[in-house]
C-alpha positions as CSV (number, residue, x, y, z in Angstrom):
1,M,29.3,68.7,82.5
2,V,31.7,70.2,85.0
3,K,34.5,72.4,83.8
4,R,37.8,71.8,85.6
5,R,40.4,74.4,85.9
6,L,43.9,73.4,85.3
7,P,46.2,74.5,88.0
8,R,48.4,77.5,87.2
9,S,51.8,76.4,86.3
10,R,54.8,78.1,87.8
11,P,58.1,78.6,86.0
12,A,60.9,76.2,87.0
13,P,63.3,77.5,89.5
14,W,66.2,77.4,87.0
15,L,64.2,79.5,84.6
16,V,63.6,82.1,87.3
17,G,67.3,82.1,88.1
18,L,68.2,82.5,84.4
19,I,65.8,85.5,84.1
20,V,67.3,87.1,87.2
21,L,70.8,86.5,85.8
22,V,69.9,88.1,82.4
23,V,68.2,91.1,84.0
24,A,71.3,91.7,86.3
25,Q,73.6,91.5,83.2
26,V,71.5,94.0,81.4
27,W,71.1,96.5,84.3
28,A,74.6,95.9,85.9
29,P,76.4,98.5,83.9
30,A,73.9,101.2,85.0
31,W,74.4,100.6,88.8
32,A,77.6,98.7,89.3
33,P,80.1,101.7,89.3
34,A,78.1,103.5,91.9
35,W,78.3,100.6,94.3
36,A,82.0,99.8,93.9
37,V,83.5,102.0,96.6
38,E,86.0,100.0,98.7
39,C,89.0,101.0,100.7
40,W,90.9,100.6,104.0
41,R,90.7,103.5,106.3
42,G,92.4,104.2,109.7
43,W,95.4,105.6,111.4
44,G,99.2,105.4,111.4
45,Y,102.4,106.9,113.1
46,R,105.8,107.2,111.7
47,V,108.2,105.4,114.0
48,D,112.0,104.9,114.3
49,P,112.7,101.3,113.3
50,G,115.4,100.8,115.9
51,T,113.7,102.3,119.0
52,R,110.0,102.2,117.8
53,T,109.7,105.8,119.2
54,Y,107.0,108.0,117.5
55,K,108.3,110.5,115.0
56,S,105.0,112.0,113.9
57,E,101.5,112.9,115.1
58,E,98.7,110.6,114.2
59,L,98.1,110.3,110.4
60,L,94.7,109.6,109.0
61,L,95.2,107.1,106.2
62,V,93.2,105.5,103.4
63,T,93.8,103.1,100.4
64,K,92.4,104.0,97.0
65,G,90.5,100.7,96.5
66,P,91.1,97.3,98.0
67,A,94.5,96.3,99.3
68,T,96.4,93.0,99.7
69,W,97.7,92.7,103.3
70,R,100.6,90.3,103.2
71,T,104.2,90.6,104.5
72,G,106.3,92.0,101.6
73,V,103.5,93.2,99.4
74,P,103.6,97.0,99.1
75,V,100.4,99.0,99.9
76,E,99.9,102.7,98.9
77,L,98.4,104.8,101.7
78,H,97.0,108.3,101.1
79,R,96.7,110.9,103.9
80,L,93.3,112.4,104.7
81,D,92.7,116.0,105.5
82,R,91.3,116.3,109.0
83,A,89.1,119.3,108.2
84,S,87.4,117.9,105.0
85,G,87.9,114.2,105.4
86,A,89.0,114.1,101.7
87,I,92.3,112.7,100.4
88,D,95.0,115.4,100.9
89,A,96.1,116.1,97.3
90,A,99.1,118.1,98.6
91,A,100.6,115.2,100.6
92,A,102.4,112.5,98.7
93,P,101.2,109.0,99.2
94,L,103.1,106.6,101.5
95,T,104.1,103.3,100.0
96,V,104.5,100.8,102.9
97,V,105.9,97.3,102.7
98,P,104.3,95.5,105.7
99,A,106.7,93.4,107.8
100,G,104.2,92.3,110.5
101,V,100.5,92.2,109.6
102,R,97.6,90.9,111.7
103,T,94.2,90.6,110.1
104,Y,90.9,90.2,111.9
105,Y,87.8,88.5,110.5
106,R,84.1,88.6,111.0
107,G,83.1,86.6,108.0
108,R,85.8,88.4,105.9
109,A,88.8,90.5,106.7
110,N,87.5,93.7,108.3
111,Y,90.5,95.0,110.3
112,V,94.3,95.0,109.8
113,D,97.1,96.3,112.0
114,G,100.8,96.0,111.9
115,R,104.0,97.8,110.9
116,G,106.0,98.2,107.7
117,A,108.9,100.0,106.1
118,I,108.1,103.3,104.3
119,V,109.6,103.1,100.8
120,G,112.1,106.0,100.3
121,S,112.4,106.7,104.0
122,G,114.3,105.3,106.9
123,D,111.2,105.2,109.0
124,E,108.6,102.6,109.7
125,L,104.8,103.0,109.9
126,V,102.6,101.4,112.5
127,F,99.0,101.3,111.4
128,G,95.5,100.1,112.1
129,L,92.9,100.2,109.3
130,S,89.3,99.1,109.0
131,H,87.9,97.6,105.7
132,V,85.2,99.8,104.1
133,A,83.5,97.3,101.8
134,P,80.9,97.9,99.1
135,P,77.3,97.4,100.4
136,V,75.8,94.0,99.8
137,A,72.6,95.6,98.7
138,A,72.0,98.7,96.7
139,L,71.8,101.0,99.7
140,E,72.5,104.6,98.4
141,A,73.0,106.0,102.0
142,L,75.7,103.4,102.6
143,D,77.4,104.1,99.4
144,D,77.5,107.8,100.2
145,F,79.1,106.9,103.5
146,N,81.6,104.6,101.8
147,R,82.5,107.4,99.4
148,W,83.1,109.8,102.4
149,A,85.0,107.1,104.4
150,C,87.3,106.5,101.4
151,G,88.1,110.2,101.1
152,L,86.3,110.6,97.9
153,G,83.8,113.3,99.0
154,E,80.0,113.1,98.7
155,T,78.0,112.4,95.6
156,R,75.5,115.2,96.2
């Protein structure tokens, strides 16, 4: 009598997906906060609203976290210290209400420029900022870069 081997059965794709989902939910709290760094980083100049003449040197700016870039929606921008690259704690943040915004896409919004009124000032701000997004995969080196780019310093 010849013994026949039964073929190995593989789990159904939905079962594999369910297992991955459960594992991700269990482990997510351990790794999610480290990969959540996101901001908009770039430059800006104070300008006279009537003549559009420059009233300041170049300002290095960053948001703390994501921002909504729409006309009339205020955005808080923080100045970066040129020497350290960190958010300048001594400088008050600028709240800007964009009046003219252009966003650029490569799959998702990755650059914005425009102008807007600075709340509490008679000046406007012209700006250009790049999106620093959380890494798609758990890349520690990219997360360190994102932390630095958002003015939060290095983790090590």
